[in-house]
N, C-alpha and C positions, 0 to 999 in steps of 0.2 A: 725450318730445316732441322732434321733430326741429327743427333750426334753421329750416327753412322754415315749420313750424307756429308756432314762436315769433315769427317775423317777421310772419306773417299775423295773429297775435293782437295784436301791438303796433300794426300798421296799423289793424286793426278798432277797437281802443281809441282810437287817435288820431282816427278818424272819429267815434266817439261823442262825444269832447270837442268836436269842431268842430260837431256837429249839435245838441247839447243847448244850451239857453239858460239853464240854471241849475245850481248846484252839486248834487251827488248823493253821499251817503255810500257807496252801493254802488260808484259809479264810483271814489271815493277808494280803497277797498279793492282794486278791480281794478287800479288804477294801481300801487299799492304792490306787489302780487303780480307784475305784469308786469315790474317793474323789479328783481325778484329778492329782495324781502323775504319772509320767512316771516310769513304773516298768519293771525290767528284772528279771524273775523268775530263781531260781537256776536250772540249767539243771540236769535232773535225771540221765543222762549218765556220768556226770562229778562229780567224788567224790573227789575233792580236799579239803583238810582240811581247807584251808583258805577261801573257798567260803562260805559266810554267809548263814545260813539256811533261807529258804524262799525267798532269792534273795536280790536285791538292788533296790533302788528308787532314782530318780534324784531330787536334791534340789538345784536350781540354776545351777551352773556349776559343782557341786560336786555330786558324787554317794555315798549313804550311805546304810548301812544294814537296811533291813526292820525290824522295831521293832515288838516285839510280842504283838501287839495291842489287840489280843483276850485273852491274858493271863495276861497282866500287866496293872493295872489301871494308872500308871504313864505315860505309852506310850499313852494310850487313851486320857488322859487329855492333854498331849503335842500336840496331833493332833488337839484337840478342840481349844487350845490356838493359834495354827498356822493357821488353816483354818477358824475359826470363833471366833476371839478374843473378840468380843463384845456380844456374846451369853451367856446367863445365863445357868447354869446347876446345877443339884443336884443329889445325889445318896443316896439311903437308903437301909438298909437290912430289909428283911421281914422274921420274925421268924415264920416258919411253920414246918411241918414235914420235908419237903425238903427245905433247906435254899435257898432262892432266893433273887435277888436284883432288885430294880426298879430305873430307872434313868429318869431324865427329862432334855431335852436339847432344849432350845428355844421353850418351850411349847409342845414338842413331847415326848411321854413316850416310854420307852423300858424296857424289863425285861430280866433276864438271870440267868443262874446257877452261873455265876461269875459276879462280879461287872464290870469288863472290858467289858464283853459281853453285859451287860445291857446298859452300856454307849455307846458302839458302835452302838447298835440297835437304841437307841434314836437319836444319831448323824446322822445316815443314814436316819432316818425318817425325821429329820429336814431339811436335804439337799434335800430330795425328795419333801417336802412341798415347799421349796424355789424354786425348779424347776417348780412346778405346778403354783406358784404365778407369775413366769416369763412368763408362757404360759396360758393366760386367757381363752383359749378355753377348757382346761382340767378341768373336774369336780373333786372336792375333794372327796377322798375316805374315 
């Protein structure tokens, strides 16, 4: 996959975070994959109670359950701290008829119905910008 394809994938995923109004385990797995984790999704035909919802991801030599990054702000913050520890980020609540959240990660903004979704959208956009910075032939969107 080319750098431009990866960038487009990250931006499309950020858009999914901004458009959805609720957490989604498939979205969680997609976010982990897009950020470079090796992911094994939970098989739909295997209904073992010990199989973690959403699947597992590899961290070093260990396999861990995919965290509900689209649902829990602590999981989203943990991923930022792991993948981009030197990036600044902020989150604010916007009081309107429909409560929304706005996040800023490394100068990229995201919004969402949940704080975790806004933070994920901003993080994915920041990674997309980083990809385009590494590929000087790509124009900024």
